[in-house]
C-alpha positions as CSV (number, residue, x, y, z in Angstrom):
1,X,-2.6,-2.8,23.7
2,X,-3.2,-5.7,26.1
3,X,-0.9,-8.4,26.6
4,X,-1.9,-12.1,25.5
5,X,-0.9,-15.4,26.4
6,X,1.3,-17.4,23.7
7,X,-0.3,-20.5,22.6
8,X,2.6,-22.5,21.3
9,X,0.5,-25.3,19.8
10,X,-0.5,-22.6,17.1
11,X,3.2,-22.6,15.9
12,X,2.5,-25.9,14.7
13,X,1.1,-26.1,11.1
14,X,-1.7,-28.3,10.9
15,X,-3.2,-29.4,7.4
16,X,-7.1,-28.7,7.4
17,X,-9.6,-28.1,5.1
18,X,-10.6,-24.7,6.3
19,X,-7.6,-22.7,7.8
20,X,-9.1,-19.5,8.9
21,X,-6.9,-16.3,8.4
22,X,-7.9,-12.8,9.7
23,X,-6.6,-9.7,7.4
24,X,-7.2,-6.2,8.7
25,X,-7.2,-2.7,7.5
26,X,-8.2,0.6,8.4
27,X,-10.6,0.5,5.5
28,X,-10.4,-0.6,1.8
29,X,-6.8,-0.3,1.2
30,X,-6.3,-4.2,2.6
31,X,-8.6,-5.4,-0.5
32,X,-5.4,-5.0,-2.5
33,X,-3.7,-7.7,-0.3
34,X,-6.7,-9.9,0.1
35,X,-6.8,-9.9,-3.8
36,X,-3.2,-11.4,-3.9
37,X,-4.1,-13.7,-1.1
38,X,-7.2,-15.2,-3.2
39,X,-5.1,-15.5,-6.2
40,X,-2.5,-17.4,-4.3
41,X,-4.9,-19.4,-2.3
42,X,-7.8,-20.2,-4.5
43,X,-8.7,-23.2,-2.0
44,X,-8.2,-24.2,1.4
45,X,-8.5,-21.0,3.3
46,X,-11.2,-19.0,4.8
47,X,-10.4,-15.4,4.9
48,X,-12.1,-12.9,7.5
49,X,-11.5,-9.4,6.6
50,X,-12.0,-6.6,8.9
51,X,-12.2,-3.0,7.5
52,X,-12.3,-0.5,10.4
53,X,-14.1,2.0,8.2
54,X,-15.8,3.8,10.9
55,X,-12.4,5.0,12.2
56,X,-10.5,5.4,8.8
57,X,-7.9,6.9,8.2
58,X,-5.2,5.6,10.6
59,X,-2.2,7.7,9.3
60,X,-2.9,10.7,11.2
61,X,-4.5,9.4,14.4
62,X,-2.6,9.3,17.8
63,X,-0.5,6.2,18.0
64,X,-1.9,5.0,21.5
65,X,-5.4,5.3,20.0
66,X,-4.4,3.1,17.0
67,X,-3.0,0.6,19.5
68,X,-6.4,0.5,21.2
69,X,-8.0,0.1,17.7
70,X,-5.7,-2.8,16.8
71,X,-6.3,-4.6,20.2
72,X,-10.0,-4.4,19.5
73,X,-9.7,-5.9,16.0
74,X,-7.3,-8.7,17.4
75,X,-10.0,-9.6,20.1
76,X,-12.5,-9.9,17.6
77,X,-10.4,-11.8,15.4
78,X,-9.8,-14.2,18.4
79,X,-13.4,-14.8,19.2
80,X,-13.8,-15.9,15.4
81,X,-11.3,-18.5,16.3
82,X,-8.8,-17.5,13.5
83,X,-5.3,-19.2,12.9
84,X,-3.1,-16.3,11.9
85,X,-3.3,-12.7,11.4
86,X,-2.2,-11.0,8.4
87,X,-1.8,-7.2,8.7
88,X,-2.9,-5.3,5.5
89,X,-2.3,-2.1,7.2
90,X,1.4,-0.6,7.2
91,X,0.5,1.9,9.9
92,X,-0.8,-0.6,12.2
93,X,2.2,-3.0,11.5
94,X,4.7,0.0,12.3
95,X,3.2,0.9,15.9
96,X,3.4,-2.7,17.1
97,X,6.6,-3.8,18.6
98,X,8.3,-7.2,17.6
99,X,7.6,-8.6,21.1
100,X,4.0,-7.7,20.9
101,X,3.7,-9.5,17.6
102,X,5.5,-12.5,18.6
103,X,3.3,-12.8,21.8
104,X,0.1,-12.9,20.1
105,X,-1.6,-16.4,20.6
106,X,-1.4,-17.0,16.8
107,X,1.0,-16.2,14.1
108,X,1.1,-12.8,13.1
109,X,2.4,-11.7,9.2
110,X,3.8,-8.3,9.0
111,X,3.7,-6.5,5.5
112,X,6.7,-4.5,6.2
113,X,9.3,-7.1,7.1
114,X,9.0,-9.4,3.9
115,X,9.0,-6.0,1.9
116,X,12.3,-5.1,3.4
117,X,13.9,-8.4,3.1
118,X,12.9,-8.8,-0.5
119,X,14.2,-5.2,-1.6
120,X,17.4,-5.3,0.6
121,X,18.2,-8.6,-1.1
122,X,17.5,-8.1,-4.8
123,X,18.7,-4.3,-4.8
124,X,22.3,-4.0,-6.7
125,X,25.0,-2.1,-4.7
126,X,24.3,1.7,-4.7
127,X,20.5,1.4,-5.2
128,X,18.1,4.2,-4.0
129,X,14.9,3.5,-2.5
130,X,11.9,5.9,-1.6
131,X,8.8,5.1,0.4
132,X,5.5,6.5,-0.1
133,X,3.3,6.2,3.4
134,X,0.9,7.5,5.8
135,X,2.1,10.4,8.0
136,X,2.1,7.7,11.1
137,X,4.1,5.1,9.0
138,X,6.7,7.9,8.0
139,X,6.6,9.1,11.6
140,X,7.5,5.7,12.9
141,X,10.2,5.2,10.2
142,X,10.1,1.4,10.4
143,X,10.8,1.0,6.6
144,X,13.6,3.4,6.9
145,X,15.3,1.8,9.9
146,X,15.2,-1.7,8.6
147,X,16.3,-0.6,5.3
148,X,19.4,1.1,6.6
149,X,20.7,-2.2,7.7
150,X,21.5,-3.2,4.0
151,X,24.8,-1.7,3.0
152,X,23.9,-2.2,-0.8
153,X,21.2,0.8,-0.6
154,X,23.0,3.9,-1.0
155,X,20.0,6.4,-0.1
156,X,16.7,5.7,1.6
157,X,13.8,8.4,1.5
158,X,10.4,8.6,2.7
159,X,7.3,10.7,1.6
160,X,4.1,11.0,3.7
161,X,1.1,11.3,1.3
162,X,-1.9,12.2,3.8
163,X,-4.6,13.0,1.1
164,X,-4.2,9.6,-0.8
165,X,-6.0,7.4,1.7
166,X,-9.2,10.0,2.1
167,X,-9.4,10.4,-1.7
168,X,-9.2,6.5,-2.3
169,X,-11.9,5.8,0.5
170,X,-14.1,8.3,-1.3
171,X,-13.8,6.1,-4.5
172,X,-11.7,8.5,-6.4
173,X,-9.1,6.2,-8.0
174,X,-8.6,8.4,-11.3
175,X,-9.0,11.6,-13.0
176,X,-7.8,15.1,-12.4
177,X,-7.9,15.3,-8.7
178,X,-5.8,12.1,-8.3
179,X,-3.6,13.2,-11.2
180,X,-2.8,16.6,-9.4
181,X,-2.3,15.2,-5.7
182,X,0.0,12.4,-7.3
183,X,2.0,15.0,-9.1
184,X,2.2,17.1,-6.0
185,X,3.5,14.3,-3.6
186,X,5.8,12.9,-6.1
187,X,7.5,16.1,-7.4
188,X,10.6,15.7,-5.1
189,X,10.7,12.0,-5.5
190,X,10.8,12.3,-9.5
191,X,13.8,14.6,-9.0
192,X,15.8,11.9,-7.2
193,X,14.6,9.2,-9.6
194,X,14.9,6.3,-7.1
195,X,15.8,2.7,-8.4
196,X,12.7,1.3,-6.1
197,X,9.4,3.1,-4.9
198,X,7.8,1.2,-2.2
199,X,4.0,1.6,-2.0
200,X,3.9,2.0,1.9
201,X,0.1,1.9,2.4
202,X,-2.3,-0.7,1.0
203,X,-4.5,2.0,-0.3
204,X,-2.0,3.2,-2.8
205,X,-2.2,0.2,-5.5
206,X,-5.7,1.7,-6.2
207,X,-4.0,4.5,-7.7
208,X,-1.0,2.4,-9.0
209,X,-1.5,3.4,-12.8
210,X,-1.8,7.1,-12.1
211,X,1.5,6.7,-9.8
212,X,3.4,4.6,-12.3
213,X,2.5,7.3,-15.1
214,X,4.1,10.0,-13.0
215,X,7.4,8.3,-12.2
216,X,10.6,7.7,-14.1
217,X,10.8,4.6,-16.1
218,X,14.0,3.4,-14.3
219,X,11.9,3.4,-11.1
220,X,10.5,-0.1,-10.1
221,X,7.2,0.1,-8.2
222,X,7.2,-2.3,-5.1
223,X,3.8,-3.7,-3.9
224,X,4.3,-5.2,-0.4
225,X,1.3,-7.4,-1.0
226,X,3.3,-9.6,-3.2
227,X,6.0,-10.2,-0.3
228,X,3.4,-11.0,2.5
229,X,1.9,-13.7,0.1
230,X,5.3,-15.3,0.0
231,X,5.4,-15.5,3.8
232,X,2.0,-16.8,4.2
233,X,2.7,-19.5,1.4
234,X,6.0,-20.7,3.3
235,X,3.9,-20.9,6.4
236,X,0.7,-22.7,5.2
237,X,2.3,-25.1,2.7
238,X,-0.4,-27.3,1.5
239,X,-4.0,-26.5,1.7
240,X,-7.3,-28.3,1.4
241,X,-9.4,-29.0,-1.5
242,X,-12.3,-26.6,-0.5
243,X,-12.8,-23.4,-2.5
244,X,-11.6,-20.4,-0.4
245,X,-14.2,-18.0,0.9
246,X,-14.2,-14.5,2.3
247,X,-16.4,-13.0,5.1
248,X,-16.2,-9.1,5.4
249,X,-16.5,-7.2,8.6
250,X,-16.9,-3.5,8.8
251,X,-17.2,-1.0,11.7
252,X,-18.8,1.8,9.2
253,X,-21.5,1.6,6.5
254,X,-21.7,-1.8,5.0
255,X,-23.6,-0.7,2.0
256,X,-20.6,1.6,1.0
257,X,-18.2,-1.0,1.5
258,X,-20.2,-3.5,-0.5
259,X,-20.3,-0.9,-3.3
260,X,-16.6,-0.8,-3.3
261,X,-16.4,-4.9,-3.4
262,X,-18.6,-4.6,-6.5
263,X,-16.3,-2.0,-8.3
264,X,-13.3,-3.6,-7.2
265,X,-13.8,-7.3,-7.2
266,X,-16.6,-7.2,-9.6
267,X,-18.4,-9.3,-7.3
268,X,-20.6,-8.7,-4.0
269,X,-19.6,-10.4,-0.7
270,X,-21.1,-11.3,2.8
271,X,-20.5,-7.8,4.5
272,X,-21.2,-8.0,8.3
273,X,-21.3,-4.8,10.4
274,X,-19.5,-5.2,13.6
275,X,-19.5,-2.5,16.8
276,X,-16.1,-2.5,18.5
277,X,-16.6,-0.8,21.7
278,X,-14.3,-1.3,24.9
279,X,-14.6,-4.9,25.9
280,X,-18.0,-5.2,24.2
281,X,-17.8,-6.6,20.6
282,X,-21.1,-7.0,18.9
283,X,-22.4,-8.0,15.4
284,X,-25.0,-5.7,14.1
285,X,-27.8,-6.4,11.9
């Protein structure tokens, strides 16, 4: 990923009517984060959601390839003049170094860091934590390494679930296929009965009900979207009175994404197709 010059003036919060926040994911998973953000900020924020649907999933692709994808998305956001970036993709968050995040010209909001802080601070001594995530997120082990710093956690495990994202992107969120795949991936975790189970991919809340029905009643399901919202609220503070809006950008098929919006949000949105090619970024249509 290319280097950027840090604009220190961005570190100072300025109250204005239309704060511009860029939110991105490999596909539709980040909509679960966006939904929480819209609930938390019904006014005063313009959200710009980018779904890299032409190149989903990110969970199994080479890391250097993904770093190039993320750099292209950041460049696109900077062209839009956004004030901050919210990563709604655990895999993308896990492949960027802390220095790269800090050196961006606008504030960057991690989805992993606030989740680790929350679980680490509320878990009683001797607690066990499991993480469901993509293959790349598990391979990078960022959740694991950060959670290991908390002495109150007795055991921390992680499980890669590579079939979840493709199924969810196909719009299969319930039924026999989902039930079978969830049972397969959660079999070992259910034997351990952890106290906390982190949904370490923003796609996974689409099948939350199936996951909840498959785990022990003692296991608390953790959605990282709840904690990235807290971090953003702390940074933004007060907002203007203008109703919040969302503009959606996709690298793939806008019609299929529009159908997902209608199904998940029960409303249509302004979906704009975008080509991200090397240094040339163009809006299609």
